[in-house]
VMD Tcl script that draws the C-alpha trace (Angstrom):
set ca {
  {47.02 110.15 117.13}
  {47.20 112.99 119.23}
  {47.83 115.12 116.56}
  {44.89 114.39 114.08}
  {42.69 115.56 116.63}
  {44.09 118.88 117.23}
  {44.78 119.43 113.56}
  {42.63 119.08 110.15}
  {43.18 116.06 107.56}
  {42.74 117.77 104.20}
  {43.29 116.35 101.13}
  {42.07 119.45 98.15}
  {44.56 121.79 98.03}
  {43.40 125.69 97.54}
  {43.72 124.75 93.93}
  {41.58 122.05 94.27}
  {44.77 118.80 93.73}
  {44.21 115.57 96.37}
  {47.06 115.64 97.95}
  {48.50 114.32 101.23}
  {48.74 110.46 102.71}
  {45.25 110.44 103.16}
  {43.80 111.26 99.44}
  {41.82 108.13 98.54}
  {41.95 106.77 95.19}
  {38.50 106.86 93.78}
  {37.23 106.38 90.21}
  {36.11 109.33 88.08}
  {32.98 107.63 88.37}
  {32.14 107.75 92.29}
  {33.67 111.83 92.20}
  {31.08 112.45 89.48}
  {28.24 110.70 91.51}
  {29.34 112.29 94.48}
  {29.62 115.62 92.69}
  {25.90 114.93 91.76}
  {24.48 113.68 95.25}
  {25.24 116.64 96.74}
  {24.14 118.65 93.58}
  {20.98 117.21 93.98}
  {20.14 117.88 97.69}
  {21.56 121.48 97.23}
  {17.88 121.62 94.81}
  {16.02 119.64 96.84}
  {17.27 121.79 99.74}
  {15.80 125.30 98.28}
  {12.44 123.58 96.83}
  {11.45 122.54 100.06}
  {12.46 125.63 101.65}
  {10.02 127.45 99.07}
  {7.39 125.02 99.82}
  {7.44 125.93 103.35}
  {7.74 129.12 102.57}
  {4.79 128.86 100.89}
  {2.64 127.63 103.34}
  {3.05 123.95 101.97}
  {4.52 122.69 104.91}
  {5.06 123.58 108.66}
  {8.85 123.44 108.45}
  {11.72 122.34 106.61}
  {15.61 122.48 107.90}
  {18.57 122.81 104.76}
  {22.37 121.31 104.93}
  {23.27 124.14 102.60}
  {27.29 124.31 102.82}
  {27.27 120.50 104.91}
  {26.69 118.09 101.52}
  {30.05 116.26 101.46}
  {29.71 115.56 105.00}
  {26.76 112.87 104.43}
  {27.73 112.27 101.08}
  {30.94 111.13 101.36}
  {30.18 109.25 103.90}
  {27.05 107.33 102.94}
  {29.83 106.64 99.72}
  {32.53 105.24 102.17}
  {30.30 102.88 104.11}
  {28.54 99.72 102.91}
  {24.97 99.91 101.81}
  {24.33 97.68 104.57}
  {25.80 99.55 107.74}
  {23.47 101.40 109.45}
  {22.73 105.33 109.93}
  {21.78 107.22 112.80}
  {21.10 110.40 111.67}
  {20.45 113.77 112.79}
  {18.01 116.38 111.01}
  {20.50 117.65 108.67}
  {22.33 114.49 106.93}
  {19.12 113.76 103.75}
  {22.13 113.27 101.81}
  {22.59 109.55 103.61}
  {18.68 108.82 101.70}
  {19.78 109.98 98.07}
  {23.58 108.56 98.81}
  {21.67 105.75 99.21}
  {19.12 106.35 95.99}
  {16.09 106.43 97.89}
  {12.89 107.55 96.25}
  {12.86 111.79 96.48}
  {9.02 111.74 96.10}
  {8.89 109.40 98.80}
  {11.30 111.74 101.26}
  {9.23 114.92 99.66}
  {5.93 112.85 100.78}
  {7.13 112.85 104.23}
  {7.61 116.49 104.73}
  {4.64 117.14 103.37}
  {2.61 114.82 105.61}
  {0.38 113.74 103.06}
  {-1.51 110.23 101.95}
  {1.66 109.50 100.88}
  {3.70 109.70 103.98}
  {4.98 106.53 105.10}
  {4.92 107.18 108.01}
  {1.68 109.05 108.89}
  {2.16 112.03 109.21}
  {3.51 110.80 112.34}
  {7.41 112.54 112.29}
  {8.26 116.42 112.16}
  {8.62 117.24 108.36}
  {12.28 116.51 107.59}
  {12.58 113.84 110.49}
  {12.66 110.72 107.78}
  {12.87 107.23 108.52}
  {13.90 103.86 106.14}
  {14.44 100.87 107.66}
  {14.98 99.72 103.41}
  {17.87 102.04 103.25}
  {19.21 101.36 107.06}
  {18.42 105.03 108.55}
  {17.36 105.05 111.58}
  {14.19 107.15 112.57}
  {15.42 110.65 113.32}
  {14.84 112.27 116.48}
  {14.65 115.98 116.86}
  {15.94 115.47 121.01}
  {19.68 116.35 120.43}
  {22.18 113.14 121.01}
  {19.47 110.22 121.73}
  {21.40 108.47 118.21}
  {24.92 108.47 119.87}
  {24.26 105.53 122.28}
  {21.58 104.37 120.37}
  {24.20 103.74 117.67}
  {26.71 102.31 119.88}
  {24.11 99.82 121.30}
  {23.00 98.81 118.34}
  {27.07 97.97 117.16}
  {27.87 96.34 120.38}
  {24.21 93.97 119.56}
  {25.76 93.57 116.05}
  {29.34 92.68 117.19}
  {27.86 90.21 119.87}
  {25.94 88.21 116.99}
  {28.77 88.11 114.92}
  {27.60 90.61 112.33}
  {30.35 92.45 110.24}
  {28.25 95.44 109.70}
  {28.99 98.77 111.93}
  {26.89 101.53 112.95}
  {27.58 105.57 112.20}
  {25.64 108.42 113.96}
  {25.80 111.95 113.84}
  {25.33 114.98 115.70}
  {25.71 118.72 115.43}
  {29.40 120.57 118.03}
  {26.38 122.37 120.41}
  {24.87 118.38 121.36}
  {28.15 117.18 123.15}
  {27.03 118.72 126.28}
  {24.34 116.58 126.32}
  {25.27 113.43 128.81}
  {23.76 111.16 125.77}
  {27.20 112.07 123.81}
  {29.59 111.36 126.67}
  {27.12 107.77 127.78}
  {28.32 106.90 123.87}
  {31.78 107.70 124.06}
  {31.39 105.33 127.60}
  {29.95 102.51 125.80}
  {31.92 102.72 122.74}
  {35.19 102.66 124.50}
  {34.86 100.09 126.99}
  {32.84 97.78 124.72}
  {34.98 98.51 121.05}
  {31.86 98.74 119.55}
  {32.34 98.68 115.67}
  {31.04 102.37 115.14}
  {31.92 106.06 113.85}
  {30.53 108.95 115.66}
  {30.54 112.15 114.10}
  {29.98 115.71 115.11}
  {29.43 118.19 112.50}
  {31.01 121.68 113.96}
  {29.02 123.91 111.66}
  {30.15 126.67 113.83}
  {26.86 127.26 114.88}
  {24.12 125.74 117.23}
  {21.50 127.64 116.11}
  {21.94 130.81 117.27}
  {25.40 130.05 119.70}
  {28.96 129.80 118.44}
  {30.54 126.94 118.65}
  {33.23 128.84 121.44}
  {30.66 128.78 123.59}
  {29.80 124.21 123.72}
  {34.23 125.12 124.17}
  {35.18 124.99 120.63}
  {37.72 127.84 120.95}
  {39.31 125.48 124.17}
  {40.47 122.60 122.26}
  {38.82 121.10 118.99}
  {35.57 118.90 120.00}
  {37.34 115.81 118.52}
  {39.78 116.24 121.61}
  {36.80 115.18 123.35}
  {37.62 111.32 122.41}
  {41.32 111.22 123.55}
  {40.09 111.25 127.51}
  {38.38 107.99 126.89}
  {41.29 106.43 124.55}
  {39.32 106.80 121.27}
  {40.97 107.85 118.10}
  {39.84 111.04 117.39}
  {40.18 112.73 113.97}
  {39.07 116.29 113.07}
  {38.50 117.01 109.40}
  {37.86 119.42 106.68}
  {33.86 118.84 106.53}
  {33.55 120.48 103.14}
  {36.39 118.66 101.14}
  {34.84 114.84 99.98}
  {37.56 113.11 99.58}
  {39.15 113.59 102.95}
  {35.67 113.34 104.39}
  {35.81 110.17 102.28}
  {39.24 108.50 103.41}
  {38.47 109.49 106.98}
  {35.04 107.19 107.20}
  {36.65 104.78 104.90}
  {39.74 104.45 107.85}
  {37.12 104.54 110.50}
  {34.90 101.77 109.03}
  {38.42 99.67 108.33}
  {39.14 100.20 112.46}
  {35.26 99.01 113.09}
  {35.37 95.85 110.58}
  {38.47 94.72 112.37}
  {37.32 94.39 116.03}
  {39.32 97.87 116.63}
  {36.76 99.67 118.18}
  {35.33 103.16 117.76}
  {36.52 106.67 115.85}
  {35.38 109.75 116.18}
  {35.95 112.16 114.03}
  {34.50 116.12 114.13}
  {33.75 117.43 110.94}
  {34.81 121.35 110.36}
  {32.25 122.45 108.33}
  {29.89 125.77 107.93}
  {26.24 126.54 108.09}
  {25.50 128.99 105.25}
  {21.75 129.08 105.77}
  {19.59 129.68 108.80}
  {19.07 126.44 111.39}
  {15.84 125.81 110.28}
  {12.73 127.71 108.59}
  {11.84 129.06 112.50}
  {15.48 131.12 112.95}
  {16.38 133.93 111.41}
  {20.66 134.27 111.52}
  {20.66 137.91 110.55}
  {20.02 138.12 114.45}
  {22.93 136.99 115.47}
  {26.05 136.61 112.56}
  {27.29 139.03 109.79}
  {25.26 138.61 106.22}
  {28.58 138.20 104.55}
  {29.65 135.63 106.99}
  {29.19 132.84 105.01}
  {30.99 134.55 102.25}
  {34.01 134.60 104.48}
  {34.17 131.36 105.17}
  {37.56 130.09 104.18}
  {37.13 126.49 103.74}
  {35.45 126.92 100.70}
  {31.95 124.97 99.15}
  {32.54 121.43 99.07}
  {30.21 121.40 95.34}
  {32.28 123.81 94.12}
  {35.35 122.14 95.44}
  {34.65 119.29 94.47}
  {34.06 120.75 90.95}
  {36.97 122.76 90.66}
  {38.69 119.25 91.49}
  {37.46 117.06 88.38}
  {37.98 120.49 86.19}
  {41.31 119.83 87.45}
  {41.59 116.47 86.23}
  {40.40 117.19 82.91}
  {37.46 115.25 83.56}
  {34.81 117.75 84.12}
  {33.60 120.82 82.50}
  {31.49 124.14 83.61}
  {29.38 123.35 80.70}
  {28.94 119.66 82.15}
  {28.56 120.91 85.52}
  {25.73 124.00 83.81}
  {24.29 121.07 81.94}
  {24.26 118.85 85.19}
  {22.41 121.35 87.34}
  {19.45 122.34 84.80}
  {18.86 118.58 84.51}
  {18.51 117.66 88.02}
  {16.20 120.85 88.73}
  {13.63 119.22 86.65}
  {13.48 116.18 87.88}
  {13.17 117.88 91.27}
  {10.65 119.86 90.34}
  {9.23 116.68 88.56}
  {9.03 114.74 91.49}
  {7.88 118.08 93.46}
  {4.71 118.27 91.63}
  {4.55 114.76 91.97}
  {4.23 114.55 95.74}
  {1.95 118.02 95.91}
  {-0.35 116.64 93.41}
  {-0.97 113.59 95.92}
  {-1.57 116.71 98.99}
  {0.57 119.10 101.23}
  {-0.06 120.93 104.52}
  {-3.44 122.12 103.45}
  {-4.51 120.53 100.41}
  {-4.85 116.41 99.08}
  {-5.72 113.46 101.60}
  {-4.12 112.91 104.92}
  {-3.80 109.46 105.97}
  {-6.90 107.96 107.51}
  {-7.42 107.72 110.68}
  {-7.76 104.39 111.28}
  {-3.96 104.53 110.59}
  {-3.13 105.92 113.86}
  {-3.43 102.09 114.94}
  {-1.34 100.77 112.42}
  {2.73 100.58 113.04}
  {1.77 100.94 117.03}
  {3.05 97.23 118.03}
  {4.52 94.83 115.50}
  {2.05 92.40 116.62}
  {-1.44 94.55 117.92}
  {-1.52 93.82 121.40}
  {-5.25 93.37 122.62}
  {-5.62 96.58 124.36}
  {-5.38 98.43 121.20}
  {-7.61 96.26 119.23}
  {-10.24 96.55 121.71}
  {-9.94 100.87 121.54}
  {-9.82 100.13 118.13}
  {-12.87 97.78 117.62}
  {-14.21 100.44 120.05}
  {-13.63 103.31 117.26}
  {-15.34 101.67 114.60}
  {-12.62 100.71 113.07}
}
mol new
graphics top color blue
foreach p $ca { graphics top sphere $p radius 0.5 }
foreach p [lrange $ca 0 end-1] q [lrange $ca 1 end] { graphics top cylinder $p $q radius 0.2 }
display resetview
């Protein structure tokens, strides 16, 4: 296993052909749906980014260039498996057919926001979708995922957990705590490191990526560790499927490093021109995940540039229509907000007597 942590698992070659032992045998319908989800994620990102620049929301984070990491993983996992994402895996929700309108309402913190404006924009949460509440505090989701997976195993459940953090967050103690427990208790969990080269403005080499791959950190804990091409939809699917089969077979956790690239700013509060060259994203050697999957389908004779253009236009119309619907409910400065009485809701499963007293004191 050691070489897999230091190498780079790839399926799509530079010509877009699926080669090698990791090539998964996926139906064309699955590949086309994967392409659609990645394209939809990118259009959604672009619309929400513009909305922030127009003052309709306070904050946004794009995942441009990293769409395959979340999309392919969601396809390889069962819909009942529990997801512990970071703030750049919005494609997990779209891959599970979660309503985009609900996500937009959360971005705008309007009256349609299920979370009642309590979460930072992009910090989604959906129990129904098996999507654990995103925490802006880095790496917290790793030990949470391990604990959930341990509980699942103890209870005799067949569901597994998967978590995602950035390469910079591997410096957090939570990362090492999670690996310790995952290895000791053989937790059925997939621990994903998304190495997009930049932890805000800190290059991945500062976090130790130049000395050894981040996947290699799992070796010391006795965990199988893979370093994969994160811009290769088929490679992400294959690695996730392999790790999921290990977890369901009671063989324990797997660490996966997704070698990818953050093409845009860290967030709407960031200016990447201050720390990296403007043309750096165009020189990324592993290409664009959407373009690579598109070329793979074209090479198989199952897709055309014309079909791709039609799909792109249809997705843009769909997303913009949903955006108009969300903005009709409200944005940061327009429309109704969640009522004040909602501050007492969803605090405890069963209302605490002190909460009841406070609510009555304020006349709610």
